VOGU-43508 format. One record per residue: residue number from 1; residue in three letters; x, z, y of N, C-alpha, C, O, CB in turn. Coordinates in pm, 1 decimal. Atoms other than C-alpha are relative to their C-alpha. Glycine has a CB too. Layout:
BEGIN
[NUM; 'ALA'; [X; Z; Y]; [X; Z; Y]; [X; Z; Y]; [X; Z; Y]; [X; Z; Y]]
...
end
This chain:
BEGIN
[1; 'MET'; [-140.8; 106.4; 64.1]; [13106.1; 7632.5; 13296.8]; [-12.3; 96.3; -123.7]; [19.0; 215.4; -125.2]; [199.3; -6.6; 101.9]]
[2; 'ALA'; [20.5; -22.8; 137.6]; [13031.1; 7690.9; 12951.1]; [163.9; 65.5; -68.6]; [277.4; 25.7; -42.0]; [-56.9; -162.1; -70.8]]
[3; 'LYS'; [-92.6; -40.6; 8.3]; [13242.6; 7913.1; 12776.6]; [64.2; 6.7; -182.9]; [14.0; 31.7; -292.4]; [-25.0; 115.0; 82.6]]
[4; 'ALA'; [12.4; 58.0; 183.0]; [13485.4; 7807.7; 12483.8]; [-3.1; 124.6; -173.1]; [64.3; 225.1; -195.7]; [186.1; -109.5; -20.3]]
[5; 'ARG'; [4.5; -9.8; 79.8]; [13392.2; 7887.0; 12161.6]; [123.7; 64.1; -145.2]; [203.6; -0.3; -213.2]; [-47.9; -90.6; 24.4]]
[6; 'THR'; [-128.4; -62.8; 86.0]; [13605.5; 8182.0; 11930.0]; [-84.8; -71.1; -182.9]; [-192.8; -59.3; -240.7]; [16.3; 253.5; 27.9]]
[7; 'PRO'; [108.2; -48.2; 145.7]; [13581.3; 8069.5; 11570.2]; [5.8; 81.3; -129.0]; [101.5; 151.5; -161.5]; [-31.8; -102.9; -66.0]]
[8; 'ARG'; [34.4; -136.8; 90.6]; [13495.8; 8279.1; 11315.1]; [71.6; 10.1; -89.0]; [75.7; -93.1; -156.0]; [-123.9; 16.8; -62.4]]
[9; 'ASN'; [-54.8; 0.7; 153.1]; [13713.0; 8404.4; 11021.5]; [-2.8; 112.3; -43.2]; [15.7; 214.6; 22.7]; [133.0; -44.9; -27.9]]
[10; 'ASP'; [31.3; -121.4; 125.5]; [13650.9; 8629.0; 10715.6]; [68.3; 117.3; 39.1]; [21.9; 211.6; -25.1]; [58.8; -37.3; -162.3]]
[11; 'SER'; [-34.3; -144.7; -34.8]; [13848.6; 8929.3; 10871.2]; [-38.8; 11.1; 118.3]; [-2.4; 125.0; 147.4]; [138.0; 44.7; -9.3]]
[12; 'SER'; [83.2; -104.5; -101.2]; [13692.4; 9015.7; 11150.9]; [-145.8; 34.9; -35.7]; [-232.9; 75.1; 41.5]; [-10.8; -62.7; 148.7]]
[13; 'VAL'; [147.7; -84.8; 33.9]; [13388.6; 9109.4; 10933.7]; [74.8; 125.4; -100.8]; [-18.3; 197.5; -136.5]; [-149.4; -121.2; -109.6]]
[14; 'THR'; [-86.1; -33.2; 39.9]; [13642.6; 9305.2; 10751.6]; [24.5; 121.9; 15.7]; [99.5; 145.7; 110.3]; [67.0; -60.6; 25.2]]
[15; 'PRO'; [-107.5; -79.8; -154.1]; [13709.3; 9664.3; 10815.3]; [134.2; -6.6; -18.0]; [174.2; -82.9; -105.9]; [-14.0; 180.7; 30.7]]
[16; 'ILE'; [-73.3; 18.4; 1.1]; [14013.4; 9715.7; 10873.2]; [101.3; 106.6; -15.5]; [215.5; 85.1; 25.1]; [-10.8; -62.1; 64.1]]
[17; 'ASN'; [-5.8; -67.9; 83.5]; [14095.2; 9983.1; 10729.1]; [53.5; -61.3; -226.1]; [102.8; 2.5; -319.1]; [-144.8; 53.5; 51.5]]
[18; 'ARG'; [-53.1; 17.3; 137.3]; [14160.4; 9782.6; 10377.7]; [159.1; -68.6; 5.6]; [225.7; -130.7; 88.4]; [-111.3; -101.9; -86.1]]
[19; 'LYS'; [-137.5; 84.7; 4.0]; [14470.8; 9668.2; 10272.0]; [24.9; -180.8; -25.9]; [-41.3; -252.4; -101.0]; [73.2; 69.8; -120.9]]
[20; 'PRO'; [14.7; 186.9; 38.3]; [14565.3; 9270.9; 10271.9]; [-24.7; -52.8; -191.7]; [-87.2; -144.2; -245.6]; [202.0; -88.6; 59.7]]
[21; 'SER'; [19.9; 46.9; 148.3]; [14589.6; 9262.0; 9890.6]; [-120.8; 33.4; -24.0]; [-168.9; -47.2; -103.7]; [89.4; 57.0; -108.2]]
[22; 'GLU'; [76.6; 39.4; 38.4]; [14291.6; 9365.7; 9869.6]; [-127.3; -73.3; 101.8]; [-245.2; -91.1; 71.2]; [-14.4; 91.2; -73.3]]
[23; 'VAL'; [92.2; 104.5; -64.3]; [14114.6; 9167.2; 10114.4]; [-8.7; -178.5; -102.9]; [-88.0; -261.1; -148.0]; [81.8; -21.3; 183.0]]
[24; 'LYS'; [-15.1; 141.3; 60.5]; [14259.5; 8877.4; 9963.7]; [-57.9; 18.8; -164.5]; [-81.4; -78.5; -236.1]; [182.0; -55.6; 8.6]]
[25; 'GLU'; [52.4; 12.8; 169.6]; [14131.4; 9026.5; 9585.2]; [-196.6; -8.8; -15.1]; [-274.2; -52.4; -100.2]; [68.9; 187.0; -100.2]]
[26; 'LEU'; [187.4; 48.1; -100.2]; [13733.4; 9038.3; 9805.6]; [9.4; -153.8; -66.5]; [-42.2; -205.3; -165.7]; [-3.0; -11.3; 263.4]]
[27; 'ARG'; [30.7; 127.8; 27.1]; [13823.4; 8699.1; 9838.6]; [7.0; -78.0; -56.4]; [-26.1; -183.8; -3.0]; [8.3; -41.5; 34.2]]
[28; 'LYS'; [-81.7; 113.3; 168.2]; [13946.1; 8504.3; 9508.7]; [-148.2; 80.7; -80.9]; [-235.3; -2.8; -105.4]; [259.1; 75.8; -111.3]]
[29; 'SER'; [126.4; -38.6; 61.6]; [13651.3; 8702.1; 9343.3]; [-115.0; -53.3; -8.2]; [-188.0; -30.5; 88.3]; [-30.6; 85.9; 34.4]]
[30; 'SER'; [152.1; 59.3; 22.8]; [13349.2; 8536.7; 9244.1]; [-100.4; 36.4; -79.4]; [-62.2; 108.5; -171.6]; [0.2; -110.3; -37.0]]
[31; 'ASN'; [105.1; -32.1; 117.6]; [13045.1; 8585.6; 9048.1]; [-91.0; -123.6; -3.6]; [-213.9; -128.0; -8.3]; [-96.0; 145.3; 27.8]]
[32; 'GLY'; [145.9; 133.3; 35.5]; [12901.3; 8225.8; 9012.7]; [-73.4; -53.8; 85.7]; [-88.5; -175.3; 98.4]; [-120.8; 41.4; -77.7]]
[33; 'ASN'; [85.7; 61.2; -132.9]; [12678.6; 8216.3; 9312.5]; [80.6; 27.1; 122.4]; [25.0; 37.1; 231.7]; [-157.0; 74.1; 24.6]]
[34; 'GLY'; [-82.1; 7.7; -111.3]; [12963.2; 8247.2; 9533.0]; [87.4; 143.4; -3.4]; [100.9; 223.5; -95.9]; [-93.5; -23.4; 137.6]]
[35; 'ASN'; [-126.4; -120.9; -3.3]; [13231.4; 8512.9; 9669.5]; [-107.5; 92.2; 19.9]; [-218.7; 85.7; 72.2]; [142.2; 2.1; 134.9]]
[36; 'VAL'; [34.7; -130.8; -24.7]; [13180.8; 8855.3; 9635.3]; [6.8; 107.9; 125.3]; [-46.0; 218.6; 135.7]; [56.7; 42.3; -80.7]]
[37; 'GLU'; [42.5; -59.8; -142.8]; [13238.2; 8942.2; 10003.8]; [-73.8; -67.1; 60.4]; [-31.9; -82.8; 175.1]; [92.5; 23.7; 90.7]]
[38; 'GLU'; [123.3; 60.4; -68.1]; [12960.1; 8771.1; 10115.8]; [-80.9; 19.9; -53.4]; [-176.8; -34.5; 1.4]; [-15.5; -115.6; 24.7]]
[39; 'GLU'; [104.4; -54.4; 88.9]; [12729.7; 8926.6; 9837.5]; [75.2; 149.8; 106.5]; [-11.3; 212.7; 167.5]; [11.3; -24.3; -223.1]]
[40; 'ILE'; [22.0; -157.5; -40.4]; [12889.6; 9270.4; 9998.1]; [-51.1; 28.0; 153.6]; [-98.1; 123.8; 215.0]; [149.6; 82.0; -16.8]]
[41; 'ARG'; [39.5; 34.6; -188.5]; [12828.0; 9150.6; 10363.8]; [-150.2; -32.0; 21.0]; [-206.5; -9.5; 128.2]; [89.5; -162.6; 72.8]]
[42; 'ARG'; [173.1; 38.3; -28.8]; [12441.0; 9025.2; 10302.4]; [-25.8; 190.4; -53.4]; [-92.5; 249.5; 31.5]; [-104.5; -183.0; -152.7]]
[43; 'ARG'; [45.8; -110.8; 62.7]; [12402.6; 9396.2; 10093.2]; [28.5; 129.8; 144.7]; [-60.2; 208.9; 176.7]; [99.3; 20.9; -166.9]]
[44; 'ALA'; [-8.2; -47.5; -158.4]; [12554.2; 9570.0; 10453.6]; [-137.8; -19.8; 64.1]; [-227.1; 64.3; 74.7]; [115.3; -92.5; 92.6]]
[45; 'TYR'; [96.9; 33.0; -73.3]; [12319.7; 9345.3; 10645.8]; [-92.4; 63.9; -21.9]; [-123.8; 167.8; 36.2]; [-28.1; -105.0; -0.4]]
[46; 'GLU'; [122.0; -133.0; 39.0]; [12030.3; 9471.6; 10469.7]; [-13.9; 192.7; 29.6]; [-94.9; 250.1; 102.4]; [5.1; -4.4; -164.3]]
[47; 'LEU'; [-47.8; -157.2; -89.0]; [12165.6; 9877.6; 10509.2]; [-30.5; -24.5; 146.5]; [-124.7; 14.6; 215.5]; [190.6; 45.8; -7.6]]
[48; 'PHE'; [47.8; -5.8; -194.4]; [12156.9; 9809.2; 10869.1]; [-159.1; -41.0; 4.2]; [-231.2; 16.0; 86.0]; [105.5; -153.5; 125.0]]
[49; 'GLN'; [159.0; 0.2; -17.2]; [11794.0; 9686.1; 10817.6]; [-73.6; 61.9; 4.4]; [-144.9; 82.7; 102.5]; [-56.8; -37.0; -50.2]]
[50; 'GLN'; [67.5; -100.4; -31.4]; [11642.8; 9926.4; 10688.1]; [-6.7; 124.4; 60.7]; [-116.3; 178.9; 74.3]; [-22.0; 12.3; -60.1]]
[51; 'ARG'; [-37.9; -95.4; -66.5]; [11792.4; 10206.7; 10859.6]; [-83.2; -61.4; 164.2]; [-84.6; 27.3; 249.5]; [181.5; 18.9; -18.3]]
[52; 'GLY'; [95.0; 49.0; -110.6]; [11560.5; 9982.8; 11172.4]; [121.5; -72.0; 70.2]; [62.7; -126.7; 163.5]; [-93.2; 128.2; 99.4]]
[53; 'GLY'; [-41.5; 61.0; -22.3]; [11873.6; 9811.4; 11279.6]; [85.8; 58.2; 93.5]; [155.9; -11.0; 167.4]; [-63.7; -77.5; 6.7]]
[54; 'GLU'; [-73.5; -100.6; -60.0]; [12032.9; 10089.5; 11435.5]; [158.8; -32.6; 1.3]; [219.9; -77.5; -95.6]; [-31.9; 129.6; -73.6]]
[55; 'HIS'; [-208.9; 91.0; -52.5]; [12453.7; 9994.4; 11608.5]; [71.7; 125.9; -72.3]; [39.8; 227.0; -134.9]; [79.8; -9.7; 260.2]]
[56; 'GLY'; [-105.3; -117.0; 37.6]; [12727.1; 10181.8; 11536.9]; [22.1; 45.3; -171.5]; [141.3; 76.2; -172.2]; [-59.2; 142.3; 84.1]]
[57; 'ARG'; [-10.9; -15.4; 97.0]; [12728.0; 10254.7; 11179.4]; [62.4; -116.9; -121.8]; [85.9; -90.8; -239.7]; [-104.7; 44.4; -2.2]]
[58; 'HIS'; [-42.0; 120.8; 94.7]; [12850.4; 9878.6; 11035.1]; [39.2; 73.4; -110.0]; [-27.2; 83.8; -213.1]; [120.6; -102.9; 51.3]]
[59; 'HIS'; [-83.2; -43.3; 67.4]; [13166.7; 10087.2; 10895.3]; [-75.4; 98.8; -143.6]; [-36.0; 84.3; -259.3]; [90.7; 70.5; 106.3]]
[60; 'GLU'; [86.5; -36.4; 140.6]; [12931.0; 10286.5; 10637.9]; [-24.1; -37.7; -77.4]; [-2.6; 2.7; -191.7]; [-83.5; 21.7; -14.0]]
[61; 'ASP'; [103.6; 78.0; 19.3]; [12715.1; 10019.9; 10598.5]; [62.5; -94.8; -122.0]; [15.4; -104.2; -235.3]; [-47.9; -73.7; 140.7]]
[62; 'TRP'; [-125.4; 71.0; 51.0]; [13017.5; 9788.2; 10475.9]; [7.5; 86.4; -156.8]; [-51.2; 61.9; -262.2]; [157.9; 25.3; 122.2]]
[63; 'LEU'; [-71.6; -45.7; 103.6]; [13178.1; 10011.3; 10245.3]; [-138.7; 93.3; -63.3]; [-99.3; 196.1; -118.2]; [155.2; 85.8; 51.2]]
[64; 'ARG'; [110.2; -80.1; 96.8]; [12839.6; 10174.8; 10083.9]; [-29.5; -130.9; -83.7]; [-61.3; -132.4; -202.6]; [-159.5; 79.3; 88.0]]
[65; 'ALA'; [53.7; 157.3; 45.2]; [12774.6; 9761.0; 10049.5]; [121.4; -4.7; -90.6]; [44.7; 10.3; -185.7]; [-14.3; -147.1; 136.1]]
[66; 'GLU'; [-114.5; 31.1; 16.8]; [13135.6; 9717.9; 9880.9]; [-72.3; 71.0; -126.4]; [-128.7; 9.1; -216.7]; [134.0; 35.4; 93.0]]
[67; 'ALA'; [0.7; -70.5; 121.2]; [13075.8; 10020.0; 9644.1]; [-119.7; 10.7; -85.2]; [-109.4; 71.3; -191.9]; [36.9; 118.5; 26.4]]
[68; 'GLU'; [113.5; 115.6; 83.4]; [12706.2; 9852.1; 9518.1]; [10.9; -69.6; -144.6]; [-20.0; -70.6; -263.7]; [-6.9; -129.0; 84.3]]
[69; 'VAL'; [-18.8; 66.0; 115.3]; [12845.9; 9625.4; 9429.9]; [128.5; -67.2; -74.8]; [131.1; -172.6; -138.3]; [-75.1; -79.4; 17.1]]
[70; 'ARG'; [-129.1; -36.4; 114.2]; [13223.0; 9698.7; 9270.6]; [-95.6; 76.8; -119.1]; [-116.3; -1.6; -211.7]; [150.9; 132.3; 77.6]]
[71; 'ALA'; [93.4; -65.5; 33.6]; [12986.0; 9941.8; 9102.0]; [-122.8; -74.1; -79.9]; [-213.2; -4.0; -125.5]; [-31.7; 57.8; 111.3]]
[72; 'ARG'; [105.5; 109.5; 49.6]; [12755.4; 9627.2; 8957.4]; [72.3; -38.4; -86.9]; [58.9; -15.2; -207.1]; [-54.7; -115.8; 88.7]]
[73; 'TYR'; [-117.2; 27.3; 138.6]; [13058.0; 9477.3; 8801.3]; [53.9; 80.0; -88.5]; [36.1; 100.6; -208.6]; [116.1; -41.7; 32.2]]
[74; 'ALA'; [-118.1; -147.5; 49.5]; [13272.2; 9730.0; 8713.0]; [-164.5; -20.7; -178.7]; [-139.5; -38.6; -297.9]; [-3.5; 265.4; 195.7]]
[75; 'ASN'; [110.7; -64.1; 72.1]; [12923.0; 9780.7; 8497.5]; [2.9; -82.4; -135.5]; [-12.0; -47.1; -252.5]; [-149.6; -7.6; 84.4]]
[76; 'ARG'; [7.0; 164.1; 99.6]; [12948.6; 9386.5; 8333.6]; [109.7; 39.4; -60.3]; [115.2; 54.3; -182.3]; [17.1; -180.7; 79.3]]
[77; 'THR'; [-114.5; 4.4; 81.8]; [13257.3; 9439.4; 8259.7]; [36.4; 90.0; -120.0]; [94.4; 57.7; -223.7]; [91.2; 11.5; 79.4]]
[78; 'ALA'; [38.1; -162.6; 25.1]; [13228.0; 9762.1; 8136.9]; [-40.6; 11.0; -176.9]; [-73.0; 119.0; -226.2]; [-165.7; 53.1; 117.4]]
end
């Protein structure tokens, strides 16, 4: 018997220590090429790959990626 597929929502990849207002801000921010949250997600995955695919540090990867992306956007507006 096949398992029922659970739909994936964006909150499943957003760190749980984020305030709802921070999550909303990430989702509505855009860079012309898509969503900032998606850019953070891609960068976090790059960091994961750079570590050789070592599991268990996804939270660190996300926070580092988020800091890098936010810094890039902050420098554009400064």
